[in-house]
N, C-alpha and C positions, 0 to 999 in steps of 0.2 A: 665449290658449291656450299661447302659450310662456311667459308669466309663470306660469301655474298649474303647468306641467310642471317649471319651475325649482324652484319651491317645494317640489313633491313630491319632487323629486330631492335636494333639500338635507334634507328631512325623513327620507328613506330613508338618506342618508348619515350622518346625524346618529344614527341607530339603529344603523347598522352599526359606526360607530366608537366608540360608547359603550363605556367600559370595562366588562367584566363584574364582577359581584360576586365578591369572593374566596370560595373554599370553605372551609368552616369547618375548621381546623386540627384533626388528631386529636390528643388528649392523647399526650405522649411517655411511653413507659415509663421507669420509674425505672432509673438506672444499678445494677449489682450492688452496688456499694459504698454506694450511697445506702439498701440494705436491710441492711446491717452495720454496726452502730454500737458504739463502746465508750464507756462512761461511767465516771466514778470519783468516789467521794465524797473527803472531806478526809483520809481515813486515810493514804493512801500514794500521793500523786499522781506522784513521781518514777517509782515502779514502774509505775502506768498508762502514763505518758508512754512509758516505755523499751518497753512491750509494743506501744503504738500505733505506735512508730518501727518496730519488729520487724516489724509487719504492714503498714507504710506507709499508716497510717489516721490521720486526725484525731481527736482525742480529742473526743467530743461535749460540747457546750456545756450546762451546768446551772448554776442559781444556788443555793448553799446559804448560807443566813444564819440568824442567831439573834435572836429576840426579846430584849427586855431581861430577861424571866424565864427565858431559857435554852432556851426551846422552839425547835426547828428547823423552818426554813422552807425548802421546797424547790421550785424550778420548773425543768422541763425547758426549754430555749430552742431546740429545733429539732423539725422533724417527725419523729415515730418511727412513724407508722401503717404497719402491716405490716412492721415490721422486725425483724430479728434482733438483740436488744440483750443487751450484757454489761456488767455493772457490776462494777468492780474495787474492792473495799473490805474489807481485812482488819479484824476487829473486835479492835484491838489497844487500848491505853491511850489515852485514856479509853473503855474497852470499851462502857459503856452509851450513850454519845453516838455513837459510830461505828456501833453496831448499829443505832440508831433512824435515823440518817441512811440507811443501807441499805435499811431498811424503808420509809421515805418516798419514797425514789427509786423503789423498786420499785412502789408504790401509785401514784406519779405516773405512771410509764411503762405500766401496767396500763391506768390511766383514759385515757391517750392512744392506746390500740389498738395497742401494740406487739404484733407477732405472737409472740414468744418472749423471755421474760425468763429470762438465766442470771445467777445471782449467782456472781461469781468472788470466792472468799474464801481469800486466800493463808494467813491465819491465823484459825482458827476459835476465838472466845472461848467460854468456858464448857464447852470440852471435857472438861476435868477433872473435872467433875461429870456422869459419865455413869452412875451406878448409885446406888441408895440404900443408902448404906454406913453410914449412922446412922439411928436413929428420927426420924421426922418431919422428913427432909431431901428437898429437891426433886432431881429428875432434870433439871438445868438445860440441858443440852444437847439433851434431847429437846423441851423447851419452846422452845428456840430454833429448832430445826427446823421446829417447827409454826407459829412466827411467820413465818419465811421463806416457807413455803409460803402461809399465809394472804395474806401481803402481796403475793404475784403471782409468786413464783418459780416456773418451769416445769422449771428444772433447776439442780444447783448444781456447781460446780467448785472443790474444796478441796485444799490442798497439805498433806499429813502431818499427818492428824488424830491426835490424842493416843491415840485409841483406835479403829482401823478399824472396829468394830462399830457405831460412831455412823452409819455410813451407813445402817444399818437403821431409824434413827429418823425417815428421810425417806420421804414418800409420792410422791416424784418422783425421776427419775433423778439419781444422783450420781456425777461422775467423780472419783476420789480419785488425786491426782498425789503422786508421790514426789520430793523434791530430791534423794534419794541419786545419781542419775547425775551431778547437777553436782558434789556433794561428793566423790564417787569419783574423778572426773577430776581435781579438785584434788590429791588424795593420791597419785594415781598419778604425777602430775608430780614431786611431792617425793621418791618413791622411798625411803621410810624403811626402813631396814635393821632385820631382825629384828622385823617387825611382829606384834603381837597385837591384834586387835580385841576391845574390852571394852564390854559392855553394863552400865551402872550399876545395873540392876534387872532382875527376872525378866521384867517386861512389856515391855522393849525388846529382847528377845533375838531376834526375827524381824528387826527392823531391823538389829541387829548381825549377825546370820547372813548377811543379804544383802551387808553390806559385806565380812565376812571372806570369803565366796566370791568377790566382784570383785576383792578385793586378794589372793587366794590366800594367805590368813593364818590362822593359829589363832584360836580364839575363846575368851574367858573372861569369866566372870559376877560381878557383885559382889552378894553377897546383903545387902539393906538392909532396915530396919524404919522406916516412916514413923510418928512419934510424935505429929504435929500437922502442922496445913497450913503448908508450905515448912519442914518439920522433919523430918529423916531421919537415921537413925543407920545407919552401915556395920557390917555384922556380919564378913563374912570374904569374901576372895576364891576363887573356884572357878575354878582353871585356873592354868597356870604363867606367871607373869610376871616372873620374875627375870632380869635382864639383857636384858630386852626393850624394845622401844619400843611404847609402849602408845598406842592410839586409842580414846578414849572417844566412843561415839556417843549421842546423846539426840535427842528429836524437840523440845525446847524448853528454854532456859535461863532460869530465873525469877531467884531471888536467887542463883543459883549455890551455894548452900549444898550440895547433894548433890553436885555436881561436884567442888567442891573437897575434900569429905571423902573421895570416892571416889579422887581424885587420891592423897591423902595415904596412903590405905590401900594403893593400887598402889606408892607409894615405900617404905613400911614392908615390902612384900614383895618388894622388889628391883628394880622397874622402873627402867629407866635414863633413859628420856625419856617424857614425856606430852604427847600432842597430844588435843585435843578438838574436837568439831563438832556442830552442830545445826542443824534447820532454822530454827527461830524463836528469834529474839533477844530476848525479853520483858525481860529485864534490869532487874527491878524492884529498889527499895530499895538495898541495898548491893552488887549483883551486880557492877558494873564494879570497885569496890575489892576485892571476895573473889577475883575473877580475877586482878587485878594482883598480889595478895600470895600467889598460889598457885603450886604446884609445876608448873603446865601451861606449856608452852613456846609453845602457839598455840592460839587458840579460832577456828574457822572457823564463820561463819553465813551465812544467805543474807539477801536483801533483802525478805523477806515483811512485815517489820515496820521501819519507819524508825528507826534508831539516834539515841539522845539525843548531845548534843553531847559528853557525858563519854565516852561508848562509842566515839565517832568518833575521839576523840583518844587512845584507849587502843591502845598498839603491838601488845600482845598478840591484839587482835580484827581478824580479817579477814573481809570481807564478799564473798559471790559473788552475781551476779546470776541470778536465775531467770526473767527477762523472756522469755527465748527458749522457755523450757519451757512457762510459761503461755500465751506467744503461739501455739506450735504447738498446744496443746491446744484454745485457742479456735479456731483455723483448722479444726481436724479437727471440731470440734463443729458449726461453722457450715456446713462443706462436707458434713457427715453421713459422715464417714470415721471410721476406727477410731484411737481414743485409746491403746489398749493398747500400740501399738508404742514410746510414749513411756515406758514401764516398765521398758523393758530397760536 
């Protein structure tokens, strides 16, 4: 009997001390930063890294390669399911290559179940083709807007469109940022005497008027005629520029032909010193040489487009960063707060 009792006690003791099975672990909720991601194409990686540093985020990992025939291959290298994703990619030179990268990245993210995809386009290519101004011509900026939407963009964030009405070409929300606050801050520090703000054409009057108001300066307009693509003839200056320091305002500088001719016209009308600024430094063809040989003292641009080596080495060209402006806009979009406060 004693032997049986001992065996029973041992069996009971074994059952009591047997470790219980571990409860099934509940899946951990994703951290907020895991649902907020920023990716970049190859167009302007330094700007994307600056924006990520501003927001204290690591840039999302993506692989972008090319087949031997030039086709783009894209793969997103991390989980984006349910994430709020931003892709920073200006469609600058080579425009078609960078545009295709952007489209394929958005398609990859859409197929990977990203919750929302925002195309952050510091420079919107094809914006100069915003209307049918000649027979049998395309409206390219509308086509690009349709391509972005079809590829998967839920919204777009664009800096200084060539024509603000291009926002209407999109069937998704568009946040239109202006680089003017960054540029105005620079010229306020210079404290230029007897300043007159000059628009190089009638289309840029609104932009120049904003500058003139912020700088508390008078406004002048240059009347020009465009005879061909990248070719313009200056007609005459509207406004008093004699003995004044003139600040030329434009949205982009391509070959710099218009800017140089405008500066020459201002000099002939008695301008004492001439400065220029623009949001987008396209600087194609002989642009850097044209600026170097012009009467312009300094050309201030932003880093929406990476500069060529020749442009970086040109002492007249000064670059300001808009990473903070874009970063604050991205943060506002992600947090669903107002972006309009950045326009002031």
